[in-house]
Each structure stands twice: as C-alpha cells, then as structure tokens.
PDB file of N, CA, C and O in Angstrom:
ATOM      1  N   UNK A   1     -70.075  18.598  12.179  1.00  0.00           N
ATOM      2  CA  UNK A   1     -70.106  17.262  12.711  1.00  0.00           C
ATOM      3  C   UNK A   1     -69.289  16.360  11.790  1.00  0.00           C
ATOM      4  O   UNK A   1     -69.396  16.462  10.568  1.00  0.00           O
ATOM      5  N   UNK A   2     -68.490  15.495  12.357  1.00  0.00           N
ATOM      6  CA  UNK A   2     -67.692  14.564  11.582  1.00  0.00           C
ATOM      7  C   UNK A   2     -68.179  13.141  11.818  1.00  0.00           C
ATOM      8  O   UNK A   2     -68.493  12.754  12.943  1.00  0.00           O
ATOM      9  N   UNK A   3     -68.237  12.364  10.727  1.00  0.00           N
ATOM     10  CA  UNK A   3     -68.639  10.967  10.837  1.00  0.00           C
ATOM     11  C   UNK A   3     -67.603  10.089  10.139  1.00  0.00           C
ATOM     12  O   UNK A   3     -66.779  10.573   9.364  1.00  0.00           O
ATOM     13  N   UNK A   4     -67.658   8.821  10.422  1.00  0.00           N
ATOM     14  CA  UNK A   4     -66.770   7.854   9.789  1.00  0.00           C
ATOM     15  C   UNK A   4     -67.327   7.478   8.418  1.00  0.00           C
ATOM     16  O   UNK A   4     -68.541   7.475   8.217  1.00  0.00           O
ATOM     17  N   UNK A   5     -66.452   7.165   7.491  1.00  0.00           N
ATOM     18  CA  UNK A   5     -66.884   6.733   6.161  1.00  0.00           C
ATOM     19  C   UNK A   5     -67.604   5.396   6.226  1.00  0.00           C
ATOM     20  O   UNK A   5     -68.339   5.057   5.298  1.00  0.00           O
ATOM     21  N   UNK A   6     -67.419   4.633   7.282  1.00  0.00           N
ATOM     22  CA  UNK A   6     -68.079   3.334   7.425  1.00  0.00           C
ATOM     23  C   UNK A   6     -69.592   3.469   7.590  1.00  0.00           C
ATOM     24  O   UNK A   6     -70.316   2.488   7.421  1.00  0.00           O
ATOM     25  N   UNK A   7     -70.076   4.655   7.913  1.00  0.00           N
ATOM     26  CA  UNK A   7     -71.523   4.866   8.050  1.00  0.00           C
ATOM     27  C   UNK A   7     -72.226   4.906   6.695  1.00  0.00           C
ATOM     28  O   UNK A   7     -73.446   4.756   6.627  1.00  0.00           O
ATOM     29  N   UNK A   8     -71.471   5.105   5.625  1.00  0.00           N
ATOM     30  CA  UNK A   8     -72.050   5.131   4.285  1.00  0.00           C
ATOM     31  C   UNK A   8     -72.225   3.695   3.811  1.00  0.00           C
ATOM     32  O   UNK A   8     -71.271   2.917   3.801  1.00  0.00           O
ATOM     33  N   UNK A   9     -73.432   3.351   3.423  1.00  0.00           N
ATOM     34  CA  UNK A   9     -73.727   2.019   2.899  1.00  0.00           C
ATOM     35  C   UNK A   9     -74.021   2.156   1.408  1.00  0.00           C
ATOM     36  O   UNK A   9     -74.929   2.887   1.012  1.00  0.00           O
ATOM     37  N   UNK A  10     -73.254   1.456   0.593  1.00  0.00           N
ATOM     38  CA  UNK A  10     -73.442   1.466  -0.848  1.00  0.00           C
ATOM     39  C   UNK A  10     -73.924   0.087  -1.262  1.00  0.00           C
ATOM     40  O   UNK A  10     -73.409  -0.926  -0.789  1.00  0.00           O
ATOM     41  N   UNK A  11     -74.915   0.050  -2.146  1.00  0.00           N
ATOM     42  CA  UNK A  11     -75.443  -1.247  -2.581  1.00  0.00           C
ATOM     43  C   UNK A  11     -75.829  -1.179  -4.055  1.00  0.00           C
ATOM     44  O   UNK A  11     -76.076  -0.104  -4.602  1.00  0.00           O
ATOM     45  N   UNK A  12     -75.874  -2.340  -4.677  1.00  0.00           N
ATOM     46  CA  UNK A  12     -76.261  -2.478  -6.078  1.00  0.00           C
ATOM     47  C   UNK A  12     -77.774  -2.387  -6.169  1.00  0.00           C
ATOM     48  O   UNK A  12     -78.486  -3.015  -5.386  1.00  0.00           O
ATOM     49  N   UNK A  13     -78.269  -1.604  -7.126  1.00  0.00           N
ATOM     50  CA  UNK A  13     -79.704  -1.455  -7.318  1.00  0.00           C
ATOM     51  C   UNK A  13     -80.194  -2.611  -8.185  1.00  0.00           C
ATOM     52  O   UNK A  13     -79.658  -2.844  -9.268  1.00  0.00           O
ATOM     53  N   UNK A  14     -81.201  -3.331  -7.718  1.00  0.00           N
ATOM     54  CA  UNK A  14     -81.754  -4.443  -8.491  1.00  0.00           C
ATOM     55  C   UNK A  14     -82.512  -3.903  -9.700  1.00  0.00           C
ATOM     56  O   UNK A  14     -83.132  -2.840  -9.645  1.00  0.00           O
ATOM     57  N   UNK A  15     -82.446  -4.648 -10.772  1.00  0.00           N
ATOM     58  CA  UNK A  15     -83.151  -4.341 -12.020  1.00  0.00           C
ATOM     59  C   UNK A  15     -82.733  -3.012 -12.645  1.00  0.00           C
ATOM     60  O   UNK A  15     -83.463  -2.463 -13.470  1.00  0.00           O
ATOM     61  N   UNK A  16     -81.590  -2.499 -12.271  1.00  0.00           N
ATOM     62  CA  UNK A  16     -81.096  -1.247 -12.854  1.00  0.00           C
ATOM     63  C   UNK A  16     -79.585  -1.314 -12.924  1.00  0.00           C
ATOM     64  O   UNK A  16     -78.949  -2.116 -12.241  1.00  0.00           O
ATOM     65  N   UNK A  17     -79.033  -0.474 -13.744  1.00  0.00           N
ATOM     66  CA  UNK A  17     -77.579  -0.349 -13.774  1.00  0.00           C
ATOM     67  C   UNK A  17     -77.175   0.679 -12.736  1.00  0.00           C
ATOM     68  O   UNK A  17     -77.807   1.729 -12.620  1.00  0.00           O
ATOM     69  N   UNK A  18     -76.155   0.396 -12.002  1.00  0.00           N
ATOM     70  CA  UNK A  18     -75.639   1.375 -11.072  1.00  0.00           C
ATOM     71  C   UNK A  18     -75.790   0.993  -9.622  1.00  0.00           C
ATOM     72  O   UNK A  18     -76.220  -0.108  -9.280  1.00  0.00           O
ATOM     73  N   UNK A  19     -75.417   1.951  -8.768  1.00  0.00           N
ATOM     74  CA  UNK A  19     -75.374   1.753  -7.329  1.00  0.00           C
ATOM     75  C   UNK A  19     -76.116   2.890  -6.634  1.00  0.00           C
ATOM     76  O   UNK A  19     -76.386   3.933  -7.229  1.00  0.00           O
ATOM     77  N   UNK A  20     -76.437   2.666  -5.374  1.00  0.00           N
ATOM     78  CA  UNK A  20     -77.057   3.694  -4.546  1.00  0.00           C
ATOM     79  C   UNK A  20     -76.312   3.750  -3.219  1.00  0.00           C
ATOM     80  O   UNK A  20     -75.738   2.754  -2.778  1.00  0.00           O
ATOM     81  N   UNK A  21     -76.324   4.902  -2.594  1.00  0.00           N
ATOM     82  CA  UNK A  21     -75.689   5.080  -1.306  1.00  0.00           C
ATOM     83  C   UNK A  21     -76.668   5.661  -0.302  1.00  0.00           C
ATOM     84  O   UNK A  21     -77.505   6.495  -0.647  1.00  0.00           O
ATOM     85  N   UNK A  22     -76.559   5.216   0.944  1.00  0.00           N
ATOM     86  CA  UNK A  22     -77.456   5.664   1.994  1.00  0.00           C
ATOM     87  C   UNK A  22     -76.641   6.011   3.230  1.00  0.00           C
ATOM     88  O   UNK A  22     -75.795   5.234   3.673  1.00  0.00           O
ATOM     89  N   UNK A  23     -76.911   7.194   3.781  1.00  0.00           N
ATOM     90  CA  UNK A  23     -76.209   7.627   4.989  1.00  0.00           C
ATOM     91  C   UNK A  23     -76.989   8.771   5.633  1.00  0.00           C
ATOM     92  O   UNK A  23     -77.231   9.801   5.004  1.00  0.00           O
ATOM     93  N   UNK A  24     -77.376   8.581   6.879  1.00  0.00           N
ATOM     94  CA  UNK A  24     -78.040   9.636   7.651  1.00  0.00           C
ATOM     95  C   UNK A  24     -79.196  10.287   6.882  1.00  0.00           C
ATOM     96  O   UNK A  24     -79.263  11.511   6.779  1.00  0.00           O
ATOM     97  N   UNK A  25     -80.096   9.470   6.347  1.00  0.00           N
ATOM     98  CA  UNK A  25     -81.274   9.927   5.605  1.00  0.00           C
ATOM     99  C   UNK A  25     -80.935  10.660   4.307  1.00  0.00           C
ATOM    100  O   UNK A  25     -81.753  11.430   3.803  1.00  0.00           O
ATOM    101  N   UNK A  26     -79.751  10.433   3.767  1.00  0.00           N
ATOM    102  CA  UNK A  26     -79.372  10.952   2.459  1.00  0.00           C
ATOM    103  C   UNK A  26     -79.260   9.760   1.527  1.00  0.00           C
ATOM    104  O   UNK A  26     -78.642   8.754   1.874  1.00  0.00           O
ATOM    105  N   UNK A  27     -79.857   9.867   0.341  1.00  0.00           N
ATOM    106  CA  UNK A  27     -79.827   8.808  -0.654  1.00  0.00           C
ATOM    107  C   UNK A  27     -79.265   9.372  -1.947  1.00  0.00           C
ATOM    108  O   UNK A  27     -79.743  10.395  -2.439  1.00  0.00           O
ATOM    109  N   UNK A  28     -78.250   8.714  -2.504  1.00  0.00           N
ATOM    110  CA  UNK A  28     -77.680   9.141  -3.771  1.00  0.00           C
ATOM    111  C   UNK A  28     -77.571   7.939  -4.699  1.00  0.00           C
ATOM    112  O   UNK A  28     -77.524   6.795  -4.248  1.00  0.00           O
ATOM    113  N   UNK A  29     -77.531   8.209  -5.991  1.00  0.00           N
ATOM    114  CA  UNK A  29     -77.393   7.162  -6.999  1.00  0.00           C
ATOM    115  C   UNK A  29     -76.286   7.543  -7.968  1.00  0.00           C
ATOM    116  O   UNK A  29     -75.971   8.719  -8.147  1.00  0.00           O
ATOM    117  N   UNK A  30     -75.698   6.521  -8.594  1.00  0.00           N
ATOM    118  CA  UNK A  30     -74.673   6.755  -9.599  1.00  0.00           C
ATOM    119  C   UNK A  30     -74.344   5.484 -10.344  1.00  0.00           C
ATOM    120  O   UNK A  30     -74.743   4.392  -9.938  1.00  0.00           O
ATOM    121  N   UNK A  31     -73.612   5.627 -11.440  1.00  0.00           N
ATOM    122  CA  UNK A  31     -73.251   4.473 -12.256  1.00  0.00           C
ATOM    123  C   UNK A  31     -72.114   3.669 -11.643  1.00  0.00           C
ATOM    124  O   UNK A  31     -72.061   2.451 -11.816  1.00  0.00           O
ATOM    125  N   UNK A  32     -71.207   4.323 -10.934  1.00  0.00           N
ATOM    126  CA  UNK A  32     -70.057   3.637 -10.345  1.00  0.00           C
ATOM    127  C   UNK A  32     -70.021   3.863  -8.840  1.00  0.00           C
ATOM    128  O   UNK A  32     -70.688   4.750  -8.309  1.00  0.00           O
ATOM    129  N   UNK A  33     -69.228   3.043  -8.171  1.00  0.00           N
ATOM    130  CA  UNK A  33     -69.065   3.200  -6.717  1.00  0.00           C
ATOM    131  C   UNK A  33     -68.476   4.568  -6.381  1.00  0.00           C
ATOM    132  O   UNK A  33     -68.897   5.214  -5.421  1.00  0.00           O
ATOM    133  N   UNK A  34     -67.510   4.997  -7.168  1.00  0.00           N
ATOM    134  CA  UNK A  34     -66.833   6.257  -6.894  1.00  0.00           C
ATOM    135  C   UNK A  34     -67.764   7.451  -7.100  1.00  0.00           C
ATOM    136  O   UNK A  34     -67.688   8.436  -6.366  1.00  0.00           O
ATOM    137  N   UNK A  35     -68.632   7.362  -8.092  1.00  0.00           N
ATOM    138  CA  UNK A  35     -69.594   8.437  -8.334  1.00  0.00           C
ATOM    139  C   UNK A  35     -70.590   8.536  -7.185  1.00  0.00           C
ATOM    140  O   UNK A  35     -70.945   9.635  -6.758  1.00  0.00           O
ATOM    141  N   UNK A  36     -71.039   7.390  -6.686  1.00  0.00           N
ATOM    142  CA  UNK A  36     -71.969   7.381  -5.550  1.00  0.00           C
ATOM    143  C   UNK A  36     -71.293   7.983  -4.318  1.00  0.00           C
ATOM    144  O   UNK A  36     -71.895   8.790  -3.610  1.00  0.00           O
ATOM    145  N   UNK A  37     -70.053   7.594  -4.063  1.00  0.00           N
ATOM    146  CA  UNK A  37     -69.334   8.118  -2.893  1.00  0.00           C
ATOM    147  C   UNK A  37     -69.151   9.634  -3.002  1.00  0.00           C
ATOM    148  O   UNK A  37     -69.380  10.357  -2.033  1.00  0.00           O
ATOM    149  N   UNK A  38     -68.743  10.112  -4.171  1.00  0.00           N
ATOM    150  CA  UNK A  38     -68.551  11.555  -4.348  1.00  0.00           C
ATOM    151  C   UNK A  38     -69.851  12.329  -4.159  1.00  0.00           C
ATOM    152  O   UNK A  38     -69.865  13.392  -3.538  1.00  0.00           O
ATOM    153  N   UNK A  39     -70.944  11.789  -4.701  1.00  0.00           N
ATOM    154  CA  UNK A  39     -72.233  12.458  -4.545  1.00  0.00           C
ATOM    155  C   UNK A  39     -72.695  12.449  -3.089  1.00  0.00           C
ATOM    156  O   UNK A  39     -73.313  13.407  -2.626  1.00  0.00           O
ATOM    157  N   UNK A  40     -72.396  11.370  -2.370  1.00  0.00           N
ATOM    158  CA  UNK A  40     -72.775  11.293  -0.956  1.00  0.00           C
ATOM    159  C   UNK A  40     -71.994  12.311  -0.138  1.00  0.00           C
ATOM    160  O   UNK A  40     -72.562  12.985   0.721  1.00  0.00           O
ATOM    161  N   UNK A  41     -70.721  12.423  -0.394  1.00  0.00           N
ATOM    162  CA  UNK A  41     -69.901  13.404   0.332  1.00  0.00           C
ATOM    163  C   UNK A  41     -70.430  14.812   0.078  1.00  0.00           C
ATOM    164  O   UNK A  41     -70.480  15.638   0.990  1.00  0.00           O
ATOM    165  N   UNK A  42     -70.823  15.081  -1.159  1.00  0.00           N
ATOM    166  CA  UNK A  42     -71.364  16.398  -1.492  1.00  0.00           C
ATOM    167  C   UNK A  42     -72.697  16.648  -0.779  1.00  0.00           C
ATOM    168  O   UNK A  42     -72.941  17.748  -0.282  1.00  0.00           O
ATOM    169  N   UNK A  43     -73.558  15.626  -0.731  1.00  0.00           N
ATOM    170  CA  UNK A  43     -74.847  15.772  -0.049  1.00  0.00           C
ATOM    171  C   UNK A  43     -74.662  15.986   1.449  1.00  0.00           C
ATOM    172  O   UNK A  43     -75.363  16.793   2.060  1.00  0.00           O
ATOM    173  N   UNK A  44     -73.712  15.258   2.036  1.00  0.00           N
ATOM    174  CA  UNK A  44     -73.455  15.418   3.463  1.00  0.00           C
ATOM    175  C   UNK A  44     -72.847  16.787   3.757  1.00  0.00           C
ATOM    176  O   UNK A  44     -73.145  17.400   4.782  1.00  0.00           O
ATOM    177  N   UNK A  45     -72.004  17.254   2.862  1.00  0.00           N
ATOM    178  CA  UNK A  45     -71.362  18.554   3.059  1.00  0.00           C
ATOM    179  C   UNK A  45     -72.394  19.675   3.092  1.00  0.00           C
ATOM    180  O   UNK A  45     -72.225  20.655   3.817  1.00  0.00           O
ATOM    181  N   UNK A  46     -73.471  19.534   2.304  1.00  0.00           N
ATOM    182  CA  UNK A  46     -74.543  20.540   2.330  1.00  0.00           C
ATOM    183  C   UNK A  46     -75.228  20.599   3.682  1.00  0.00           C
ATOM    184  O   UNK A  46     -75.771  21.637   4.062  1.00  0.00           O
ATOM    185  N   UNK A  47     -75.206  19.491   4.413  1.00  0.00           N
ATOM    186  CA  UNK A  47     -75.804  19.427   5.748  1.00  0.00           C
ATOM    187  C   UNK A  47     -74.772  19.688   6.839  1.00  0.00           C
ATOM    188  O   UNK A  47     -75.025  19.445   8.019  1.00  0.00           O
ATOM    189  N   UNK A  48     -73.613  20.183   6.434  1.00  0.00           N
ATOM    190  CA  UNK A  48     -72.521  20.511   7.356  1.00  0.00           C
ATOM    191  C   UNK A  48     -71.981  19.275   8.093  1.00  0.00           C
ATOM    192  O   UNK A  48     -71.624  19.341   9.269  1.00  0.00           O
ATOM    193  N   UNK A  49     -71.932  18.153   7.373  1.00  0.00           N
ATOM    194  CA  UNK A  49     -71.377  16.909   7.892  1.00  0.00           C
ATOM    195  C   UNK A  49     -70.166  16.567   7.040  1.00  0.00           C
ATOM    196  O   UNK A  49     -70.246  16.591   5.812  1.00  0.00           O
ATOM    197  N   UNK A  50     -69.049  16.251   7.674  1.00  0.00           N
ATOM    198  CA  UNK A  50     -67.843  15.899   6.929  1.00  0.00           C
ATOM    199  C   UNK A  50     -67.416  14.475   7.267  1.00  0.00           C
ATOM    200  O   UNK A  50     -67.790  13.918   8.299  1.00  0.00           O
ATOM    201  N   UNK A  51     -66.633  13.913   6.376  1.00  0.00           N
ATOM    202  CA  UNK A  51     -66.101  12.570   6.552  1.00  0.00           C
ATOM    203  C   UNK A  51     -64.726  12.705   7.193  1.00  0.00           C
ATOM    204  O   UNK A  51     -63.906  13.503   6.738  1.00  0.00           O
ATOM    205  N   UNK A  52     -64.466  11.932   8.247  1.00  0.00           N
ATOM    206  CA  UNK A  52     -63.189  12.010   8.959  1.00  0.00           C
ATOM    207  C   UNK A  52     -62.019  11.670   8.048  1.00  0.00           C
ATOM    208  O   UNK A  52     -61.056  12.431   7.954  1.00  0.00           O
ATOM    209  N   UNK A  53     -62.104  10.520   7.374  1.00  0.00           N
ATOM    210  CA  UNK A  53     -61.005  10.074   6.547  1.00  0.00           C
ATOM    211  C   UNK A  53     -61.563   9.275   5.377  1.00  0.00           C
ATOM    212  O   UNK A  53     -62.411   8.401   5.563  1.00  0.00           O
ATOM    213  N   UNK A  54     -61.090   9.573   4.175  1.00  0.00           N
ATOM    214  CA  UNK A  54     -61.520   8.823   3.001  1.00  0.00           C
ATOM    215  C   UNK A  54     -60.962   7.404   3.080  1.00  0.00           C
ATOM    216  O   UNK A  54     -59.775   7.219   3.349  1.00  0.00           O
ATOM    217  N   UNK A  55     -61.811   6.400   2.847  1.00  0.00           N
ATOM    218  CA  UNK A  55     -61.318   5.025   2.933  1.00  0.00           C
ATOM    219  C   UNK A  55     -60.325   4.721   1.814  1.00  0.00           C
ATOM    220  O   UNK A  55     -60.410   5.290   0.725  1.00  0.00           O
ATOM    221  N   UNK A  56     -59.385   3.820   2.092  1.00  0.00           N
ATOM    222  CA  UNK A  56     -58.390   3.442   1.087  1.00  0.00           C
ATOM    223  C   UNK A  56     -59.056   2.709  -0.067  1.00  0.00           C
ATOM    224  O   UNK A  56     -58.645   2.860  -1.217  1.00  0.00           O
ATOM    225  N   UNK A  57     -60.082   1.918   0.231  1.00  0.00           N
ATOM    226  CA  UNK A  57     -60.775   1.160  -0.799  1.00  0.00           C
ATOM    227  C   UNK A  57     -62.272   1.350  -0.620  1.00  0.00           C
ATOM    228  O   UNK A  57     -62.848   0.866   0.354  1.00  0.00           O
ATOM    229  N   UNK A  58     -62.897   2.043  -1.542  1.00  0.00           N
ATOM    230  CA  UNK A  58     -64.324   2.353  -1.445  1.00  0.00           C
ATOM    231  C   UNK A  58     -65.166   1.083  -1.567  1.00  0.00           C
ATOM    232  O   UNK A  58     -66.294   1.043  -1.077  1.00  0.00           O
ATOM    233  N   UNK A  59     -64.633   0.052  -2.213  1.00  0.00           N
ATOM    234  CA  UNK A  59     -65.385  -1.200  -2.371  1.00  0.00           C
ATOM    235  C   UNK A  59     -65.722  -1.842  -1.034  1.00  0.00           C
ATOM    236  O   UNK A  59     -66.630  -2.672  -0.971  1.00  0.00           O
ATOM    237  N   UNK A  60     -65.023  -1.485   0.033  1.00  0.00           N
ATOM    238  CA  UNK A  60     -65.328  -2.041   1.359  1.00  0.00           C
ATOM    239  C   UNK A  60     -66.614  -1.455   1.935  1.00  0.00           C
ATOM    240  O   UNK A  60     -67.140  -1.982   2.916  1.00  0.00           O
ATOM    241  N   UNK A  61     -67.125  -0.386   1.352  1.00  0.00           N
ATOM    242  CA  UNK A  61     -68.358   0.233   1.825  1.00  0.00           C
ATOM    243  C   UNK A  61     -69.603  -0.448   1.247  1.00  0.00           C
ATOM    244  O   UNK A  61     -70.722  -0.159   1.673  1.00  0.00           O
ATOM    245  N   UNK A  62     -69.412  -1.347   0.282  1.00  0.00           N
ATOM    246  CA  UNK A  62     -70.538  -2.012  -0.364  1.00  0.00           C
ATOM    247  C   UNK A  62     -71.184  -2.986   0.615  1.00  0.00           C
ATOM    248  O   UNK A  62     -70.520  -3.852   1.184  1.00  0.00           O
ATOM    249  N   UNK A  63     -72.486  -2.826   0.799  1.00  0.00           N
ATOM    250  CA  UNK A  63     -73.248  -3.694   1.681  1.00  0.00           C
ATOM    251  C   UNK A  63     -74.029  -4.683   0.828  1.00  0.00           C
ATOM    252  O   UNK A  63     -74.544  -4.319  -0.230  1.00  0.00           O
ATOM    253  N   UNK A  64     -74.121  -5.916   1.272  1.00  0.00           N
ATOM    254  CA  UNK A  64     -74.902  -6.899   0.523  1.00  0.00           C
ATOM    255  C   UNK A  64     -76.348  -6.813   0.980  1.00  0.00           C
ATOM    256  O   UNK A  64     -76.679  -7.186   2.105  1.00  0.00           O
ATOM    257  N   UNK A  65     -77.199  -6.321   0.103  1.00  0.00           N
ATOM    258  CA  UNK A  65     -78.616  -6.157   0.417  1.00  0.00           C
ATOM    259  C   UNK A  65     -79.424  -6.980  -0.557  1.00  0.00           C
ATOM    260  O   UNK A  65     -80.653  -6.995  -0.482  1.00  0.00           O
TER     261      UNK A  65
END
C-alpha cells in the first residue's frame, strides 16, 4: 500500500526535547525532524506501507498542536 507523505504529522513534544510523528496508528520520537521522519518510514515499511514521494522539505509536515 502506498500513502502520501502528507499523512505523516510531526509535532514538537511539550516539556521535552525533540519531536514526535504520528501516522496510521504508528508513533515515533526523535531529536530532529529528519530522525522522526526516517523512523516513521521504517515503522511504516514494517507494515508493508510505503511513501509515494519524499517531500522536498520535511518541515512542511510539522503540525501545530
């Protein structure tokens, strides 16, 4: 199954250093946006889900929560 990278929501974790990513009931954490994105792609790949196209700027995936 292929999904768009826009389905990944990355947000800043309050009271902690780093970011978290959420997509299709997968939750990942990391110190940087790029680390969160890489970990999310790896988690999705384990579920046989791939990303159609890597976004040019990962910062556009950050959601204000």
